[in-house]
C-alpha positions in Angstrom: -24.2 -62.7 -23.6 -21.4 -60.1 -23.9 -19.8 -58.3 -20.9 -20.0 -54.5 -20.9 -17.1 -54.4 -18.4 -14.2 -53.9 -20.7 -16.0 -50.9 -22.5 -17.0 -49.1 -19.0 -13.2 -49.5 -18.2 -12.1 -47.6 -21.4 -14.6 -45.1 -20.6 -13.4 -44.4 -17.2 -9.8 -44.4 -18.2 -10.4 -42.1 -20.7 -12.4 -39.7 -18.1 -9.8 -40.1 -15.5 -7.1 -39.2 -18.4 -9.0 -35.9 -19.2 -9.4 -35.2 -15.7 -5.8 -35.4 -14.9 -5.1 -33.6 -18.1 -7.0 -30.6 -16.8 -5.8 -30.6 -13.2 -2.2 -30.5 -14.6 -3.0 -27.4 -16.6 -4.8 -25.8 -14.0 -2.0 -26.1 -11.7 0.6 -24.9 -14.0 -1.5 -21.9 -15.0 -2.0 -21.2 -11.3 1.8 -21.3 -10.6 2.8 -18.6 -13.4 3.7 -15.4 -12.1 1.6 -12.5 -13.3 3.6 -9.0 -13.1 1.1 -6.1 -13.2 2.0 -2.5 -14.0 3.1 -0.4 -11.5 1.7 2.5 -13.1 0.0 3.8 -16.2 2.3 5.0 -19.1 0.2 8.4 -18.9 1.2 9.2 -15.4 4.8 8.8 -16.3 4.9 11.5 -18.8 3.5 13.9 -16.0 6.1 12.8 -13.5 8.6 15.3 -12.4 12.6 14.7 -12.8 12.9 14.4 -8.8 10.6 11.5 -9.0 12.3 9.7 -11.8 15.6 10.2 -10.3 14.3 8.2 -7.1 14.1 11.3 -4.9 10.9 11.4 -2.6 11.4 15.1 -1.2 8.2 17.2 -1.2 4.9 17.5 -0.1 2.5 14.1 0.0 -1.0 14.6 0.8 -3.3 11.4 1.2 -5.2 9.5 3.6 -5.1 6.7 6.3 -7.9 4.4 6.7 -8.5 2.1 9.9 -8.3 -1.7 8.9 -10.9 -2.5 12.0 -8.6 -5.3 13.7 -8.4 -2.7 16.8 -11.2 -0.1 16.9 -13.8 0.8 14.6 -13.1 -0.3 10.8 -13.3 2.5 8.1 -12.3 5.7 9.7 -10.4 8.0 7.5 -8.1 10.6 8.2 -6.3 13.4 5.8 -2.8 13.5 6.3 0.3 15.4 5.0 3.7 14.0 4.8 6.6 16.9 4.3 9.6 14.6 3.4 13.0 15.5 2.8 15.4 12.7 1.4 19.2 12.6 1.4 20.5 9.6 0.0 18.3 6.4 1.4 17.3 8.7 4.6 14.4 10.1 4.8 13.1 13.2 7.4 10.4 15.2 7.7 7.0 16.4 9.2 3.3 15.0 9.6 0.2 16.5 9.9 -3.1 15.1 10.5 -6.0 17.4 9.6 -9.9 17.5 9.0 -9.7 17.3 5.1 -12.3 17.1 2.2 -12.0 13.1 2.1 -11.9 12.7 5.9 -14.5 11.3 8.1 -13.1 11.4 11.3 -10.7 13.5 13.6 -7.0 12.8 14.2 -6.8 9.8 17.0 -6.5 11.2 20.3 -6.3 14.6 18.7 -2.6 13.9 17.4 -2.3 16.5 14.7 1.4 16.9 14.4 4.8 14.5 14.3 8.1 14.1 12.9 9.1 11.5 10.6 12.2 9.5 10.2 12.7 6.5 7.8 14.3 5.0 4.7 14.0 4.5 1.1 15.5 1.9 -1.0 14.0 2.6 -4.8 10.2 3.1 -4.2 9.9 1.2 -1.0 9.7 3.1 2.1 9.9 2.7 6.0 8.6 5.4 7.8 8.9 5.8 11.7 6.4 8.9 12.6 6.5 10.2 16.2 3.0 11.6 16.7 2.3 14.6 19.2 1.1 15.1 21.6 0.6 11.8 23.2 4.0 10.3 21.5 2.4 7.7 19.9 4.8 6.0 17.4 3.4 4.7 13.7 5.1 2.7 11.2 4.3 3.1 7.8 5.4 0.6 5.3 4.9 0.3 1.4 5.7 2.1 -1.8 6.1 5.9 -2.7 6.9 6.7 -5.9 4.4 9.1 -8.0 1.5 7.8 -6.1 1.8 5.9 -2.8 0.4 3.1 -0.3 0.9 0.8 2.2 0.1 -0.3 5.8 0.9 1.6 8.9 0.9 0.3 12.6 0.4 2.9 15.5 1.9 1.9 18.8 1.4 3.8 22.2 3.3 2.8 25.3 4.4 -0.6 23.5 0.9 -1.9 22.5 -0.9 -1.5 19.1 -3.4 0.7 19.2 -4.5 1.2 15.7 -3.6 -0.6 12.1 -4.7 0.2 8.7 -3.9 1.6 5.3 -2.4 4.7 3.8 -1.9 6.2 0.3 -0.4 9.4 -0.5 -0.2 11.5 -3.9 2.8 14.3 -4.4 1.4 17.5 -4.1 3.1 20.2 -6.6 3.5 23.7 -6.0 1.2 25.8 -8.1 2.9 28.3 -10.2 2.3 31.8 -10.1 -1.2 33.1 -10.4 -2.8 29.8 -10.6 
């Protein structure tokens, strides 16, 4: 009687070789860097000149959404950031208000604040002193034609809120509009 062991060994070796090849391909594909477009081409045509030259000065309107690590998740608040940029320095004012997209009032009834920060290309780091409780919120992220990122608020050295923010530049309407 003839032995079938050599046939089984060859099949096993072929199967192992195929699995190894598949794993090598899967690993090489998963380590490839994928570059996604930052913004669509259609928004570039409507971008005003001060956005193109890197100046973020102007009114930005958006929302913050709590992340749920502290407090209730999904609390949405409307915000306005009125920014002035000189070089890489940013200053301005902050306003939290009951807007159409908000589902909550401002934290501790803190509605106004001052902004100091920096911008390097479209990356921003904004430090917002919120009044009247004098909490300090740190906004980090990207701000070009649209903006988004994360924020953390501190009160007396303790984290009191974390979440995400998004904002869009608000352009003045022309006369009669």
